[in-house]
One Martini backbone bead per residue (centre of mass of N, CA, C, O) as a GRO file, in nm:
protein
  369
    1MET     BB    1   0.058   0.061  -0.023
    2LYS     BB    2   0.300   0.259   0.014
    3THR     BB    3   0.413   0.217  -0.269
    4ALA     BB    4   0.178   0.339  -0.425
    5LEU     BB    5   0.184   0.620  -0.298
    6ALA     BB    6   0.474   0.694  -0.376
    7ALA     BB    7   0.438   0.667  -0.681
    8LEU     BB    8   0.218   0.880  -0.717
    9CYS     BB    9   0.384   1.118  -0.605
   10LEU     BB   10   0.628   1.098  -0.803
   11LEU     BB   11   0.444   1.129  -1.066
   12GLY     BB   12   0.230   1.371  -1.005
   13LEU     BB   13  -0.087   1.269  -0.973
   14VAL     BB   14  -0.063   1.398  -0.693
   15ALA     BB   15  -0.068   1.566  -0.430
   16ALA     BB   16   0.114   1.598  -0.147
   17SER     BB   17  -0.146   1.587   0.044
   18ALA     BB   18  -0.227   1.278  -0.073
   19CYS     BB   19  -0.026   1.066   0.085
   20ALA     BB   20  -0.291   0.957   0.274
   21THR     BB   21  -0.440   0.790   0.099
   22GLU     BB   22  -0.703   0.566   0.065
   23PHE     BB   23  -0.690   0.219   0.000
   24ARG     BB   24  -0.920  -0.003  -0.191
   25THR     BB   25  -0.921  -0.357  -0.246
   26GLY     BB   26  -1.117  -0.595  -0.437
   27SER     BB   27  -1.408  -0.743  -0.500
   28ALA     BB   28  -1.554  -0.601  -0.238
   29ILE     BB   29  -1.645  -0.265  -0.172
   30THR     BB   30  -1.712  -0.111   0.159
   31VAL     BB   31  -1.877   0.183   0.287
   32ALA     BB   32  -2.026   0.243   0.549
   33ALA     BB   33  -2.266   0.452   0.678
   34ASP     BB   34  -2.088   0.484   0.968
   35GLU     BB   35  -1.848   0.577   0.795
   36VAL     BB   36  -1.530   0.769   0.809
   37ILE     BB   37  -1.329   0.940   0.564
   38ASP     BB   38  -1.048   1.154   0.642
   39ASP     BB   39  -1.008   1.150   0.310
   40ASP     BB   40  -0.898   1.011   0.049
   41LEU     BB   41  -1.037   0.783  -0.212
   42MET     BB   42  -0.928   0.461  -0.342
   43ALA     BB   43  -1.130   0.238  -0.547
   44ALA     BB   44  -1.105  -0.125  -0.634
   45GLY     BB   45  -1.349  -0.339  -0.799
   46ASN     BB   46  -1.619  -0.511  -0.879
   47SER     BB   47  -1.739  -0.373  -0.611
   48VAL     BB   48  -1.855  -0.032  -0.528
   49VAL     BB   49  -1.953   0.087  -0.200
   50ILE     BB   50  -2.060   0.424  -0.091
   51GLN     BB   51  -2.217   0.529   0.219
   52GLY     BB   52  -2.028   0.701   0.345
   53LYS     BB   53  -1.799   0.939   0.450
   54VAL     BB   54  -1.603   1.176   0.244
   55THR     BB   55  -1.384   1.447   0.274
   56GLY     BB   56  -1.264   1.399   0.005
   57ASP     BB   57  -1.173   1.234  -0.255
   58VAL     BB   58  -1.300   1.023  -0.533
   59LEU     BB   59  -1.173   0.705  -0.668
   60ALA     BB   60  -1.360   0.485  -0.887
   61ALA     BB   61  -1.347   0.125  -0.978
   62GLY     BB   62  -1.582  -0.091  -1.162
   63GLN     BB   63  -1.844  -0.270  -1.245
   64THR     BB   64  -1.967  -0.142  -0.975
   65VAL     BB   65  -2.077   0.195  -0.887
   66ARG     BB   66  -2.177   0.319  -0.555
   67LEU     BB   67  -2.287   0.650  -0.446
   68THR     BB   68  -2.452   0.775  -0.130
   69GLY     BB   69  -2.254   0.945   0.004
   70PRO     BB   70  -2.077   1.197   0.121
   71VAL     BB   71  -1.862   1.454  -0.042
   72GLY     BB   72  -1.605   1.698   0.000
   73GLY     BB   73  -1.516   1.664  -0.286
   74SER     BB   74  -1.444   1.479  -0.557
   75VAL     BB   75  -1.556   1.275  -0.848
   76MET     BB   76  -1.422   0.962  -0.985
   77ALA     BB   77  -1.588   0.738  -1.222
   78ALA     BB   78  -1.578   0.382  -1.328
   79GLY     BB   79  -1.795   0.161  -1.527
   80ASN     BB   80  -2.062  -0.015  -1.610
   81SER     BB   81  -2.194   0.093  -1.333
   82VAL     BB   82  -2.296   0.433  -1.240
   83ILE     BB   83  -2.382   0.566  -0.908
   84VAL     BB   84  -2.474   0.910  -0.808
   85THR     BB   85  -2.649   1.021  -0.496
   86GLY     BB   86  -2.462   1.185  -0.351
   87ASP     BB   87  -2.320   1.448  -0.202
   88VAL     BB   88  -2.114   1.705  -0.374
   89ASP     BB   89  -1.886   1.964  -0.333
   90GLY     BB   90  -1.774   1.924  -0.605
   91SER     BB   91  -1.703   1.724  -0.864
   92VAL     BB   92  -1.820   1.522  -1.153
   93ARG     BB   93  -1.674   1.216  -1.302
   94ALA     BB   94  -1.838   0.995  -1.541
   95ALA     BB   95  -1.795   0.648  -1.664
   96GLY     BB   96  -2.013   0.432  -1.869
   97ARG     BB   97  -2.265   0.249  -1.974
   98SER     BB   98  -2.403   0.340  -1.695
   99VAL     BB   99  -2.535   0.663  -1.582
  100THR     BB  100  -2.612   0.807  -1.250
  101LEU     BB  101  -2.770   1.106  -1.131
  102GLY     BB  102  -2.903   1.211  -0.777
  103GLY     BB  103  -2.758   1.462  -0.657
  104LEU     BB  104  -2.554   1.699  -0.514
  105VAL     BB  105  -2.366   1.935  -0.718
  106LYS     BB  106  -2.185   2.220  -0.662
  107SER     BB  107  -2.050   2.205  -0.928
  108ASN     BB  108  -1.943   2.016  -1.171
  109ALA     BB  109  -2.043   1.796  -1.456
  110GLN     BB  110  -1.946   1.468  -1.599
  111ALA     BB  111  -2.097   1.250  -1.852
  112GLY     BB  112  -2.050   0.904  -1.983
  113GLY     BB  113  -2.256   0.694  -2.207
  114GLN     BB  114  -2.498   0.506  -2.325
  115THR     BB  115  -2.645   0.574  -2.045
  116VAL     BB  116  -2.799   0.881  -1.918
  117ILE     BB  117  -2.904   0.981  -1.582
  118VAL     BB  118  -3.090   1.268  -1.462
  119SER     BB  119  -3.253   1.299  -1.200
  120GLU     BB  120  -3.485   1.470  -1.010
  121THR     BB  121  -3.269   1.486  -0.755
  122ALA     BB  122  -3.081   1.639  -0.927
  123LYS     BB  123  -2.802   1.886  -0.866
  124VAL     BB  124  -2.630   2.137  -1.052
  125GLY     BB  125  -2.464   2.425  -0.983
  126LYS     BB  126  -2.343   2.444  -1.269
  127ASP     BB  127  -2.208   2.252  -1.502
  128LEU     BB  128  -2.329   2.027  -1.771
  129HIS     BB  129  -2.178   1.735  -1.926
  130VAL     BB  130  -2.307   1.523  -2.193
  131GLY     BB  131  -2.250   1.179  -2.316
  132GLY     BB  132  -2.448   0.975  -2.553
  133THR     BB  133  -2.701   0.789  -2.672
  134SER     BB  134  -2.875   0.821  -2.397
  135VAL     BB  135  -3.059   1.110  -2.257
  136ASP     BB  136  -3.179   1.198  -1.921
  137LEU     BB  137  -3.342   1.505  -1.791
  138ASP     BB  138  -3.489   1.594  -1.454
  139GLY     BB  139  -3.318   1.798  -1.334
  140THR     BB  140  -3.078   2.043  -1.215
  141VAL     BB  141  -2.924   2.336  -1.371
  142GLY     BB  142  -2.755   2.627  -1.312
  143ARG     BB  143  -2.637   2.649  -1.604
  144LEU     BB  144  -2.489   2.478  -1.824
  145LEU     BB  145  -2.596   2.262  -2.104
  146GLY     BB  146  -2.424   1.982  -2.241
  147LEU     BB  147  -2.504   1.800  -2.549
  148ALA     BB  148  -2.406   1.459  -2.667
  149ALA     BB  149  -2.645   1.289  -2.873
  150GLN     BB  150  -2.874   1.089  -3.015
  151ASN     BB  151  -3.065   1.098  -2.750
  152ALA     BB  152  -3.264   1.368  -2.595
  153ALA     BB  153  -3.415   1.447  -2.267
  154VAL     BB  154  -3.588   1.741  -2.138
  155ARG     BB  155  -3.753   1.796  -1.796
  156GLY     BB  156  -3.603   2.019  -1.661
  157THR     BB  157  -3.375   2.260  -1.515
  158VAL     BB  158  -3.217   2.553  -1.675
  159GLY     BB  159  -3.042   2.846  -1.615
  160GLY     BB  160  -2.918   2.843  -1.897
  161ASP     BB  161  -2.786   2.708  -2.151
  162VAL     BB  162  -2.847   2.496  -2.442
  163LYS     BB  163  -2.624   2.248  -2.586
  164PHE     BB  164  -2.672   2.073  -2.894
  165GLU     BB  165  -2.541   1.747  -3.024
  166GLY     BB  166  -2.714   1.555  -3.282
  167ASP     BB  167  -3.031   1.428  -3.334
  168GLU     BB  168  -3.242   1.403  -3.077
  169LEU     BB  169  -3.462   1.658  -2.930
  170SER     BB  170  -3.644   1.691  -2.616
  171LEU     BB  171  -3.914   1.882  -2.456
  172GLY     BB  172  -4.087   1.884  -2.190
  173PRO     BB  173  -4.343   2.025  -2.004
  174GLY     BB  174  -4.119   2.095  -1.756
  175ALA     BB  175  -3.931   2.256  -1.920
  176SER     BB  176  -3.649   2.487  -1.831
  177VAL     BB  177  -3.497   2.774  -1.995
  178GLY     BB  178  -3.298   3.058  -1.921
  179GLY     BB  179  -3.188   3.056  -2.206
  180GLU     BB  180  -3.063   2.916  -2.472
  181LEU     BB  181  -3.119   2.719  -2.773
  182LEU     BB  182  -2.854   2.526  -2.901
  183TYR     BB  183  -2.828   2.356  -3.224
  184ARG     BB  184  -2.684   2.048  -3.387
  185SER     BB  185  -2.906   1.947  -3.645
  186ASP     BB  186  -3.134   1.799  -3.872
  187LEU     BB  187  -3.332   1.827  -3.636
  188GLU     BB  188  -3.591   1.939  -3.477
  189PRO     BB  189  -3.697   2.029  -3.191
  190GLU     BB  190  -3.900   1.895  -2.936
  191MET     BB  191  -4.191   2.076  -2.803
  192ALA     BB  192  -4.380   2.085  -2.546
  193GLN     BB  193  -4.638   2.176  -2.379
  194GLY     BB  194  -4.480   2.405  -2.135
  195ALA     BB  195  -4.227   2.471  -2.253
  196THR     BB  196  -3.936   2.683  -2.171
  197ILE     BB  197  -3.767   2.968  -2.346
  198ALA     BB  198  -3.605   3.265  -2.290
  199GLY     BB  199  -3.377   3.292  -2.553
  200GLY     BB  200  -3.438   3.093  -2.762
  201VAL     BB  201  -3.374   2.958  -3.098
  202THR     BB  202  -3.066   2.802  -3.236
  203LYS     BB  203  -2.909   2.719  -3.532
  204LEU     BB  204  -2.624   2.553  -3.604
  205PRO     BB  205  -2.369   2.509  -3.788
  206PRO     BB  206  -2.174   2.310  -3.927
  207ARG     BB  207  -1.887   2.166  -3.895
  208PRO     BB  208  -1.596   2.211  -4.037
  209GLY     BB  209  -1.513   1.904  -4.159
  210ALA     BB  210  -1.737   1.754  -3.923
  211GLU     BB  211  -1.936   1.553  -4.014
  212GLY     BB  212  -2.072   1.351  -3.754
  213LYS     BB  213  -1.934   1.479  -3.520
  214ARG     BB  214  -1.844   1.479  -3.180
  215GLY     BB  215  -1.761   1.703  -2.903
  216PHE     BB  216  -1.708   1.473  -2.709
  217SER     BB  217  -1.450   1.332  -2.504
  218LEU     BB  218  -1.537   1.033  -2.467
  219VAL     BB  219  -1.432   0.911  -2.727
  220GLY     BB  220  -1.131   0.963  -2.672
  221PHE     BB  221  -1.121   0.821  -2.402
  222LEU     BB  222  -1.205   0.534  -2.500
  223LEU     BB  223  -0.999   0.501  -2.727
  224ARG     BB  224  -0.746   0.526  -2.553
  225LEU     BB  225  -0.808   0.296  -2.358
  226VAL     BB  226  -0.840   0.063  -2.564
  227THR     BB  227  -0.566   0.093  -2.708
  228TRP     BB  228  -0.383   0.054  -2.468
  229PHE     BB  229  -0.493  -0.222  -2.380
  230ALA     BB  230  -0.433  -0.378  -2.640
  231PHE     BB  231  -0.129  -0.334  -2.636
  232GLY     BB  232  -0.077  -0.455  -2.352
  233ALA     BB  233  -0.205  -0.736  -2.397
  234VAL     BB  234  -0.004  -0.821  -2.611
  235GLY     BB  235   0.246  -0.792  -2.433
  236ILE     BB  236   0.162  -1.007  -2.223
  237ALA     BB  237   0.131  -1.248  -2.428
  238VAL     BB  238   0.414  -1.230  -2.583
  239ALA     BB  239   0.598  -1.051  -2.343
  240PRO     BB  240   0.589  -1.080  -2.015
  241ARG     BB  241   0.876  -1.019  -1.912
  242ILE     BB  242   0.915  -0.743  -2.048
  243PHE     BB  243   0.659  -0.612  -1.934
  244ARG     BB  244   0.731  -0.636  -1.634
  245ALA     BB  245   0.997  -0.479  -1.651
  246ALA     BB  246   0.872  -0.212  -1.747
  247ALA     BB  247   0.689  -0.166  -1.500
  248VAL     BB  248   0.916  -0.165  -1.284
  249ALA     BB  249   1.087   0.078  -1.414
  250VAL     BB  250   0.908   0.317  -1.320
  251ALA     BB  251   1.030   0.308  -1.002
  252VAL     BB  252   1.319   0.343  -1.119
  253ARG     BB  253   1.440   0.626  -1.092
  254PRO     BB  254   1.218   0.859  -1.155
  255TRP     BB  255   1.388   1.120  -1.209
  256TRP     BB  256   1.551   0.991  -1.436
  257ASN     BB  257   1.311   0.931  -1.616
  258LEU     BB  258   1.234   1.224  -1.672
  259LEU     BB  259   1.500   1.305  -1.806
  260LEU     BB  260   1.515   1.084  -2.021
  261GLY     BB  261   1.240   1.146  -2.152
  262PHE     BB  262   1.315   1.431  -2.245
  263LEU     BB  263   1.551   1.349  -2.428
  264VAL     BB  264   1.388   1.164  -2.613
  265LEU     BB  265   1.176   1.371  -2.706
  266VAL     BB  266   1.393   1.582  -2.827
  267ALA     BB  267   1.639   1.412  -2.966
  268THR     BB  268   1.521   1.212  -3.173
  269PRO     BB  269   1.437   1.397  -3.412
  270VAL     BB  270   1.722   1.507  -3.455
  271ALA     BB  271   1.864   1.233  -3.509
  272VAL     BB  272   1.693   1.159  -3.755
  273ILE     BB  273   1.773   1.393  -3.936
  274VAL     BB  274   2.076   1.334  -3.935
  275ALA     BB  275   2.059   1.038  -4.043
  276MET     BB  276   1.892   1.125  -4.321
  277ILE     BB  277   2.116   1.268  -4.484
  278THR     BB  278   2.198   0.988  -4.539
  279VAL     BB  279   2.143   0.701  -4.709
  280ILE     BB  280   2.223   0.498  -4.482
  281GLY     BB  281   2.039   0.649  -4.253
  282ILE     BB  282   1.740   0.613  -4.339
  283PRO     BB  283   1.650   0.341  -4.217
  284LEU     BB  284   1.730   0.411  -3.926
  285GLY     BB  285   1.554   0.666  -3.903
  286LEU     BB  286   1.279   0.530  -3.953
  287VAL     BB  287   1.288   0.331  -3.718
  288ALA     BB  288   1.322   0.544  -3.496
  289LEU     BB  289   1.062   0.703  -3.559
  290ILE     BB  290   0.859   0.475  -3.519
  291GLY     BB  291   0.942   0.406  -3.228
  292TRP     BB  292   0.883   0.688  -3.112
  293LEU     BB  293   0.580   0.701  -3.184
  294VAL     BB  294   0.491   0.448  -3.033
  295ALA     BB  295   0.594   0.535  -2.755
  296LEU     BB  296   0.423   0.793  -2.742
  297LEU     BB  297   0.138   0.662  -2.779
  298PHE     BB  298   0.221   0.418  -2.541
  299SER     BB  299   0.325   0.548  -2.263
  300GLY     BB  300   0.088   0.455  -2.058
  301VAL     BB  301   0.122   0.146  -2.021
  302PRO     BB  302   0.350   0.105  -1.805
  303VAL     BB  303   0.222   0.295  -1.598
  304GLY     BB  304  -0.048   0.145  -1.570
  305ALA     BB  305   0.072  -0.129  -1.487
  306TYR     BB  306   0.199  -0.033  -1.227
  307LEU     BB  307  -0.047   0.086  -1.081
  308GLY     BB  308  -0.224  -0.170  -1.096
  309GLY     BB  309  -0.021  -0.360  -0.952
  310ARG     BB  310  -0.026  -0.199  -0.678
  311MET     BB  311  -0.344  -0.216  -0.630
  312LEU     BB  312  -0.343  -0.529  -0.768
  313ARG     BB  313  -0.141  -0.771  -0.680
  314SER     BB  314  -0.334  -1.055  -0.726
  315ALA     BB  315  -0.415  -0.995  -1.000
  316SER     BB  316  -0.467  -0.978  -1.306
  317PRO     BB  317  -0.279  -0.823  -1.546
  318TYR     BB  318  -0.522  -0.719  -1.707
  319LEU     BB  319  -0.677  -0.582  -1.477
  320ALA     BB  320  -0.446  -0.400  -1.382
  321LEU     BB  321  -0.409  -0.251  -1.647
  322PHE     BB  322  -0.693  -0.132  -1.670
  323LEU     BB  323  -0.693   0.026  -1.406
  324GLY     BB  324  -0.444   0.206  -1.460
  325LEU     BB  325  -0.553   0.333  -1.723
  326LEU     BB  326  -0.808   0.452  -1.599
  327VAL     BB  327  -0.670   0.645  -1.406
  328LEU     BB  328  -0.519   0.809  -1.621
  329ALA     BB  329  -0.768   0.893  -1.789
  330LEU     BB  330  -0.915   1.045  -1.561
  331LEU     BB  331  -0.687   1.245  -1.490
  332GLY     BB  332  -0.683   1.369  -1.786
  333LEU     BB  333  -0.967   1.532  -1.733
  334VAL     BB  334  -0.828   1.723  -1.544
  335PRO     BB  335  -0.766   2.023  -1.487
  336TYR     BB  336  -0.417   2.059  -1.513
  337LEU     BB  337  -0.366   1.770  -1.401
  338GLY     BB  338  -0.389   1.642  -1.683
  339PHE     BB  339  -0.133   1.766  -1.803
  340ILE     BB  340   0.065   1.649  -1.598
  341THR     BB  341  -0.001   1.354  -1.642
  342LYS     BB  342   0.071   1.337  -1.944
  343LEU     BB  343   0.364   1.434  -1.925
  344VAL     BB  344   0.472   1.226  -1.721
  345THR     BB  345   0.389   0.976  -1.881
  346ILE     BB  346   0.558   1.029  -2.132
  347LEU     BB  347   0.838   1.043  -2.000
  348ILE     BB  348   0.835   0.766  -1.859
  349GLY     BB  349   0.764   0.592  -2.103
  350LEU     BB  350   1.011   0.663  -2.277
  351ALA     BB  351   1.223   0.567  -2.074
  352VAL     BB  352   1.136   0.272  -2.056
  353TYR     BB  353   1.170   0.204  -2.356
  354ALA     BB  354   1.469   0.278  -2.372
  355ARG     BB  355   1.567   0.074  -2.157
  356ALA     BB  356   1.452  -0.179  -2.296
  357THR     BB  357   1.612  -0.152  -2.559
  358LYS     BB  358   1.890  -0.168  -2.432
  359GLY     BB  359   1.849  -0.448  -2.300
  360LEU     BB  360   1.808  -0.605  -2.566
  361ILE     BB  361   2.079  -0.540  -2.696
  362VAL     BB  362   2.255  -0.664  -2.477
  363GLU     BB  363   2.133  -0.949  -2.488
  364MET     BB  364   2.202  -1.007  -2.786
  365ARG     BB  365   2.510  -0.981  -2.754
  366LEU     BB  366   2.540  -1.214  -2.538
  367GLN     BB  367   2.411  -1.440  -2.743
  368ARG     BB  368   2.646  -1.439  -2.907
  369PRO     BB  369   2.898  -1.658  -3.029
   0.00000   0.00000   0.00000
């Protein structure tokens, strides 16, 4: 447990004050209704149920994630089914096949999934951004409501503008919009009798060169997560020893990893250009460039494998890899912290790949007759 916390702090993925974060892992994680966690909580398991009070932030991942207790900080949750009905003093970011919001969120909320439900008891103090195949909103949004969905139904109250991008949008009899309704769709919004829009309705022009594309970042989030996991899963299956060594190397001399990663990031393109000046160096330069691009694209894989392995020590390497990558992807969504997470991940990932390549070259030379 302490090893995982130290690794997270060294990677810069959490603030220094979060070094006392409580970790809970296992098949079924439960925070009882009478329990108080006076700190941040990171929980990962097949089932995560948080009924008690958490004074700090919550990061939860599992097949099923259910949060009904109050949270003093923000919530980041991902799983097949995510249900957040407890009151949250900060923001909520949730992703899953099915996502339900049903409590008070004092700041902003972002939710993405195949089905997203914002129930009648839900209240978002500031902005709400939702992306999914089907979205139902019966609750209250204090300011802006951003929707990117195939089908969306609004029956609640929105204090500011509603911005919709997708196929079908309907406003029920009880829908109230305090600002404008701006939509980008081939179909006109359906408005039931009794729905009110204070600022009028405006149809937005199609995005230049982006017909059919959705502006919600959930697509990129899921694509990045699935691509990383597929690459890592192949690595586990084809070369498990090398993959494990790469994951372990993440925590070996972490500050040196950051420096080495920076050198690889900056120096490799320069070296490739120099090598390709000569005809002989063109093949070598191309190979180096392709390797650099692949390492850059999949830099999060060894870092995710290490984090997941520390959090789920006895679990399947595939499950640990998925959990670690999920944590990285969720952190990448957080403003400011997301940029730091991505930068640190890239630098450490590049360093690990560089050290692994060097190790393979040395091993091949030793095996020569």
